[in-house]
C-alpha positions in Angstrom: -14.1 0.6 -9.9 -13.3 -2.3 -7.7 -10.0 -2.4 -6.7 -7.7 -5.8 -7.6 -7.2 -8.6 -4.9 -4.0 -7.7 -4.5 -4.7 -3.7 -4.2 -7.6 -4.6 -1.5 -5.0 -7.2 0.2 -2.3 -4.2 0.3 -5.2 -1.8 2.1 -6.1 -4.4 4.4 -2.3 -5.3 6.0 -1.7 -1.7 6.8 -5.5 -0.7 7.6 -5.3 -3.6 10.1 -2.1 -2.1 11.8 -3.0 1.4 11.7 -6.9 2.2 11.7 -9.0 1.4 15.0 -12.0 3.0 16.7 -15.2 5.0 15.3 -14.5 6.7 12.3 -15.0 7.8 8.8 -14.7 6.6 5.2 -14.6 9.0 1.8 -15.7 7.4 -1.5 -16.0 4.6 -0.5 -17.9 3.4 -4.3 -18.0 -0.7 -4.4 -15.6 -1.4 -1.7 -16.2 -0.1 1.5 -13.0 -1.0 4.0 -12.9 -3.7 6.3 -9.9 -3.2 9.1 -9.8 -5.7 11.7 -10.0 -2.7 14.8 -13.2 -0.7 13.2 -15.7 -0.6 15.4 -18.3 1.7 13.3 -17.9 4.2 9.9 -19.8 6.4 8.4 -19.7 6.9 4.8 -19.8 10.2 2.8 -19.7 10.8 -0.5 -20.7 14.2 -2.6 -22.6 12.1 -4.7 -26.0 10.8 -3.5 -27.3 7.3 -2.8 -29.3 6.9 -5.6 -26.6 8.3 -8.1 -24.0 5.8 -6.6 -26.7 2.6 -6.9 -27.7 3.6 -10.3 -23.7 2.9 -11.2 -22.6 0.3 -9.0 -25.7 -1.6 -8.0 -26.9 -2.0 -4.5 -24.2 -0.6 -1.8 -24.0 -2.3 2.1 -24.0 0.8 3.6 -25.7 4.3 4.0 -24.1 7.6 2.4 -24.1 10.9 4.6 -24.1 14.1 3.2 -21.1 16.1 3.9 -23.0 18.9 5.6 -24.3 16.1 8.2 -20.9 14.7 8.9 -19.2 17.6 9.5 -21.6 18.4 12.4 -21.4 14.8 13.9 -18.7 14.1 16.8 -15.0 13.7 15.6 -13.9 10.5 14.7 -10.6 8.6 15.5 -9.7 7.9 11.6 -11.2 8.7 7.9 -10.1 6.6 5.3 -9.9 7.7 1.6 -8.9 5.4 -1.2 -8.3 7.1 -4.6 -10.2 10.0 -3.8 -7.8 12.7 -3.5 -6.5 12.9 -7.2 -10.2 13.9 -8.2 -9.9 17.1 -6.3 -8.9 20.3 -8.2 -7.9 22.0 -4.9 -6.2 19.0 -2.7 -4.8 21.3 0.0 -8.4 22.7 0.5 -10.0 19.7 0.0 -7.8 17.5 2.7 -8.1 20.8 5.2 -12.3 19.8 4.6 -11.3 16.1 5.9 -9.1 16.9 8.7 -12.4 18.5 10.2 -13.5 14.8 10.9 -10.4 14.5 13.3 -10.6 14.5 17.1 -6.9 15.1 18.2 -4.4 12.2 17.7 -6.7 10.7 15.1 -5.4 8.9 12.0 -6.0 9.2 8.1 -5.2 6.6 5.9 -5.3 7.4 2.2 -4.2 6.3 -1.0 -3.8 7.1 -4.8 -2.1 6.2 -7.8 1.6 6.4 -7.7 3.5 8.3 -11.0 4.2 4.7 -12.7 0.4 4.1 -12.7 -0.9 3.1 -15.9 -3.5 5.9 -15.5 -0.9 8.6 -15.0 2.6 7.3 -16.2 2.9 9.7 -19.0 1.6 12.6 -17.1 3.7 15.4 -15.8 4.1 15.1 -12.1 2.4 18.0 -10.6 4.9 20.2 -8.3 4.0 21.7 -4.7 4.0 24.5 -6.1 1.3 24.4 -8.5 -0.7 22.7 -6.0 0.0 25.8 -3.2 -1.5 27.9 -6.0 -4.5 26.0 -6.8 -5.0 26.7 -3.1 -3.9 30.3 -2.5 -5.1 31.9 -5.8 -8.0 29.3 -6.3 -7.3 28.5 -9.7 -10.3 26.3 -11.0 -9.5 27.9 -14.5 -6.3 25.9 -14.7 -7.5 22.9 -12.8 -9.8 22.1 -15.9 -7.2 21.8 -18.0 -5.9 19.1 -16.6 -8.7 17.0 -18.0 -7.1 17.0 -21.5 -3.9 15.1 -20.1 -6.4 13.1 -17.9 -8.2 11.8 -20.4 -5.4 11.6 -23.0 -3.9 9.2 -20.7 -6.6 6.9 -19.9 -7.3 6.5 -23.6 -3.8 5.4 -23.8 -3.6 2.8 -21.3 -6.7 2.2 -22.2 -6.3 1.5 -25.9 -9.5 0.1 -27.9 -11.2 -0.7 -24.7 -11.5 3.1 -23.9 -14.5 5.3 -24.2 -12.9 7.2 -26.9 -11.9 4.7 -29.4 -14.4 5.3 -31.5 -13.2 9.1 -32.6 -11.5 10.3 -34.9 -8.6 12.2 -33.9 -10.4 15.5 -34.6 -13.3 14.3 -32.8 -11.4 13.6 -29.8 -9.9 16.9 -29.5 -13.5 18.0 -29.7 -14.6 15.8 -27.0 -12.0 16.7 -24.5 -12.8 20.5 -24.8 -16.7 19.3 -24.5 -15.4 17.8 -21.3 -13.2 20.4 -19.9 -16.8 22.9 -19.6 -18.5 20.9 -17.6 -20.0 21.9 -14.4 -19.1 18.7 -12.3 -15.7 17.7 -13.9 -14.6 14.1 -12.9 -10.8 13.6 -13.6 -7.7 13.0 -12.3 -6.4 16.8 -12.1 -3.2 15.8 -10.5 -0.5 13.5 -10.7 1.2 13.1 -7.4 4.5 12.3 -6.6 5.0 10.5 -2.5 7.1 14.0 -1.4 4.0 16.5 -3.1 1.0 14.3 -1.9 3.0 14.6 1.5 3.6 18.1 1.3 0.1 18.7 0.3 -1.0 17.2 3.7 1.4 19.0 5.6 0.5 22.3 4.4 -3.0 21.7 5.2 -2.2 20.4 8.5 -0.2 23.7 8.7 -3.2 26.2 7.6 -5.5 24.7 10.0 -2.8 25.2 13.2 -2.2 21.2 13.1 0.8 18.9 12.9 1.5 15.5 11.8 3.5 12.5 12.3 3.9 10.1 9.6 3.0 6.5 10.2 3.8 4.8 7.4 4.6 5.7 3.6 4.9 4.0 0.4 5.3 4.3 -3.1 4.8 0.8 -5.2 4.5 0.3 -8.4 0.8 1.2 -9.1 -0.1 3.1 -5.6 1.3 5.4 -2.9 -0.2 5.1 0.6 -0.1 7.1 3.5 -0.6 6.7 7.9 -0.4 9.8 9.5 -1.5 11.1 12.8 -2.6 14.7 13.5 -2.2 16.9 16.7 -2.3 20.4 17.8 1.6 20.9 17.8 2.2 22.5 14.0 5.1 23.6 12.9 5.6 25.3 9.5 7.1 23.6 6.6 10.1 24.4 5.4 8.9 24.1 1.3 6.9 27.0 2.3 9.1 29.5 3.4 10.6 28.8 -0.4 6.8 29.0 -2.1 6.4 32.6 0.3 9.8 33.8 -1.0 8.7 32.8 -4.6 5.6 34.8 -4.2 7.7 38.2 -3.0 10.1 38.4 -5.4 7.5 38.0 -8.1 5.7 40.9 -6.6 9.1 42.4 -7.1 8.9 41.5 -10.7 5.4 42.9 -10.9 6.3 46.4 -9.3 9.2 46.8 -11.5 11.8 45.5 -8.9 10.7 48.3 -6.3 
């Protein structure tokens, strides 16, 4: 889906200020970024050129597979607009994205805010759940989010929704069937600004990287984040609390011993 003119203008105002040089864009879709300081962009997508162009028409760029991109020289930046919410393991996925950056490289991402019509009635995801998805590889639990994502889409789109043709029972059956798909595409998590920042901070920490936040904003419809990575990372405070939670859980399992 193409972003609105207002959204495109907002992204450009941020990108023009913070993004420059040679880098990567992940999941550009129909709207590749065009910022004043960009010299060259390599476009990455898990979907093929053929698949994208069958859905969107002729694209103004060539898609580079992930395996190829990760073998290329590291870039000055990566951009990913409305991509991270589609990942069942956002910590692990962001860690992969960090492999694209040189020391001192920057990223610019955006994603729906909790008040966006596609998210507003869903429960925001706590950082503990995001960490559990990473630590325990909770693919099963993540798949359960397909139901709330599709339900919210139905609520926000109403009669325009592809689900509008179904009765209540048929709608429920359709959701259950979709959750079994191999390549499930939904908004797995609804992020607050705090939790997406924590997600990125812990992804950096697990790779022995630090981060300096250059810009963060929560608007009515979207979250915007620009960060710069470096090699002087430290353990985030919230991770100490998470580890303590795991230790308490182990004590319970062992009967307090």
